[in-house]
C-alpha positions as CSV (number, residue, x, y, z in Angstrom):
1,M,0.0,0.0,0.0
2,I,2.8,2.4,0.9
3,T,4.6,1.7,-2.4
4,V,1.5,2.5,-4.3
5,I,1.1,5.8,-2.5
6,I,4.8,6.6,-3.1
7,G,4.4,5.7,-6.7
8,I,1.3,8.0,-7.1
9,V,3.2,10.8,-5.4
10,V,6.2,10.4,-7.6
11,V,4.0,10.3,-10.7
12,I,2.1,13.5,-9.5
13,M,5.5,15.2,-8.9
14,I,6.7,14.3,-12.4
15,V,3.5,15.5,-14.0
16,C,3.7,18.8,-12.0
17,A,7.3,19.2,-13.1
18,I,6.5,18.7,-16.7
19,A,3.5,21.1,-16.4
20,G,5.8,23.7,-14.9
21,I,8.4,23.3,-17.6
22,Y,5.7,23.5,-20.3
23,N,4.1,26.6,-18.7
24,N,7.4,28.3,-18.4
25,M,8.1,27.7,-22.1
26,V,4.6,29.0,-23.0
27,T,5.1,32.1,-20.9
28,K,8.4,32.9,-22.5
29,R,7.0,32.3,-26.0
30,N,4.1,34.7,-25.2
31,R,6.6,37.3,-23.9
32,I,8.4,37.2,-27.3
33,D,5.1,37.7,-29.1
34,N,4.2,40.6,-26.8
35,A,7.7,42.2,-27.4
36,W,7.2,41.8,-31.1
37,Q,3.8,43.5,-30.9
38,N,5.6,46.4,-29.2
39,I,8.1,46.7,-32.0
40,D,5.3,46.4,-34.6
41,T,3.5,49.3,-32.9
42,Q,6.5,51.5,-33.0
43,L,7.3,50.5,-36.6
44,Q,3.8,51.5,-37.6
45,C,4.2,54.9,-35.8
46,R,7.4,55.5,-37.8
47,N,5.7,54.4,-41.1
48,D,3.0,57.0,-40.4
49,L,5.6,59.8,-39.9
50,I,7.6,59.1,-43.1
51,P,5.1,60.4,-45.7
52,N,5.0,63.8,-44.0
53,L,8.8,63.9,-43.7
54,V,9.3,63.0,-47.4
55,E,6.8,65.7,-48.5
56,T,8.6,68.3,-46.4
57,V,12.0,67.3,-47.8
58,K,10.6,67.3,-51.4
59,G,10.0,71.0,-51.2
60,Y,13.6,71.8,-50.4
61,A,15.6,69.0,-52.1
62,K,13.9,68.5,-55.4
63,H,16.9,67.0,-57.1
64,E,17.3,64.3,-54.4
65,Q,14.6,62.2,-56.0
66,E,16.6,59.0,-55.8
67,T,16.9,59.3,-52.0
68,L,13.3,60.2,-51.6
69,S,12.2,57.3,-53.8
70,A,14.4,54.9,-51.8
71,V,12.7,56.0,-48.6
72,I,9.2,55.7,-50.1
73,S,10.0,52.3,-51.5
74,A,11.5,51.0,-48.3
75,R,8.5,52.3,-46.3
76,N,6.1,50.6,-48.7
77,T,8.0,47.3,-48.4
78,A,7.9,47.7,-44.6
79,V,4.2,48.3,-44.5
80,K,3.5,45.2,-46.7
81,A,5.7,42.9,-44.7
82,T,3.7,40.3,-42.8
83,T,6.0,38.0,-40.9
84,P,8.4,39.2,-38.2
85,E,11.4,38.1,-40.3
86,A,10.2,40.1,-43.3
87,K,9.4,43.1,-41.1
88,M,12.9,42.9,-39.6
89,E,14.5,42.8,-43.0
90,A,12.3,45.6,-44.3
91,D,13.0,47.7,-41.2
92,N,16.7,47.4,-41.7
93,V,16.4,48.7,-45.3
94,L,14.1,51.5,-44.2
95,T,16.5,52.5,-41.4
96,G,19.3,52.8,-44.0
97,A,17.2,54.8,-46.3
98,L,16.2,57.2,-43.5
99,R,19.8,57.6,-42.5
100,Q,20.6,58.6,-46.1
101,L,17.7,61.0,-46.1
102,F,18.9,62.8,-43.0
103,A,22.4,62.9,-44.4
104,V,21.1,64.6,-47.5
105,A,19.1,67.0,-45.3
106,E,22.4,68.2,-43.8
107,A,23.3,69.8,-47.1
108,Y,20.2,72.0,-47.0
109,P,20.3,74.7,-44.3
110,D,16.9,76.0,-45.1
111,L,15.4,72.5,-44.7
112,K,17.2,72.0,-41.4
113,A,15.8,75.4,-40.2
114,N,12.2,74.4,-41.3
115,T,10.0,74.0,-38.1
116,N,7.9,71.2,-39.7
117,F,11.0,69.3,-40.7
118,T,12.6,69.8,-37.2
119,Q,9.4,68.5,-35.5
120,L,9.1,65.5,-37.8
121,Q,12.8,64.7,-37.3
122,T,12.4,65.0,-33.5
123,S,9.3,62.7,-33.6
124,L,11.1,60.2,-35.8
125,E,14.1,60.2,-33.5
126,D,11.9,59.6,-30.5
127,T,10.2,56.8,-32.4
128,E,13.5,55.3,-33.4
129,N,14.6,55.4,-29.7
130,K,11.4,53.5,-28.8
131,I,12.0,51.0,-31.6
132,S,15.6,50.5,-30.3
133,Y,14.3,49.9,-26.8
134,A,11.6,47.5,-28.1
135,R,14.2,45.6,-30.1
136,Q,16.4,45.2,-27.1
137,S,13.4,43.9,-25.1
138,Y,12.5,41.5,-27.9
139,N,16.0,40.2,-28.1
140,D,16.1,39.7,-24.3
141,C,12.8,37.7,-24.5
142,V,14.2,35.6,-27.4
143,L,17.4,34.9,-25.4
144,S,15.4,33.9,-22.3
145,Y,13.1,31.7,-24.4
146,N,15.9,30.0,-26.4
147,N,17.8,29.4,-23.2
148,A,14.7,27.8,-21.7
149,I,14.0,25.4,-24.5
150,Q,17.7,24.5,-25.0
151,T,18.6,23.6,-21.4
152,F,18.0,20.3,-19.6
153,P,15.4,19.0,-18.8
154,A,13.2,21.4,-20.9
155,V,15.0,20.5,-24.1
156,I,13.4,17.1,-23.9
157,F,9.9,18.5,-23.7
158,A,10.5,21.4,-26.1
159,G,10.9,18.9,-28.9
160,I,7.9,16.9,-27.8
161,F,5.7,20.1,-27.6
162,Q,7.2,21.5,-30.7
163,F,8.7,24.7,-29.3
164,K,11.1,26.1,-31.9
165,E,14.0,28.4,-31.5
166,R,13.3,32.0,-32.3
167,Q,15.6,34.6,-34.1
168,G,16.5,37.8,-32.4
169,F,16.5,41.2,-34.2
170,E,19.9,41.9,-35.8
171,A,21.1,45.1,-37.4
172,A,21.7,44.9,-41.1
173,E,25.3,45.4,-42.3
174,A,24.2,48.5,-44.1
175,A,22.9,50.0,-40.9
176,R,26.4,49.8,-39.4
177,Q,27.9,52.0,-42.1
178,A,27.8,55.8,-42.4
179,P,25.5,57.0,-45.1
180,T,27.0,58.7,-48.2
181,V,25.9,62.1,-49.2
182,K,25.6,63.1,-52.8
183,F,26.0,66.7,-53.8
């Protein structure tokens, strides 16, 4: 009788441990999804600011059509992206195009003095800072989740419950380089 009770207690403890491991992995996966939604919200905010910024620059830098077209194209690609991976890639391209746009703006003192441009630039910089923070939070959640599903004993159950490794947000190579300014 005692061995049966001990056996039942052991089985209950094993089931509780497995449930705890599973719940931990689900919680971490949900944190990643939440962190991505925060990034997505900030990306949308930035995408909403860009048309106004481009229109303001157009009035001052008419012969910078190539740069403006690159920003518009990158924004449109970012808006159409549906998966986190596609959005990350499109975001990297858009960030590079915006860096180029601001580098071009440096060559136009009247544009830099324009109140509307200054306000848009400030709003965009604020949004970029929020995006940067959200990316960091996302990457922290991805790291925590990946560690959870790759360590023992969770690694055993991660495979059984089909928890897959997630990719963090990485800066594109182009984002690491200074933009070139055409005169």
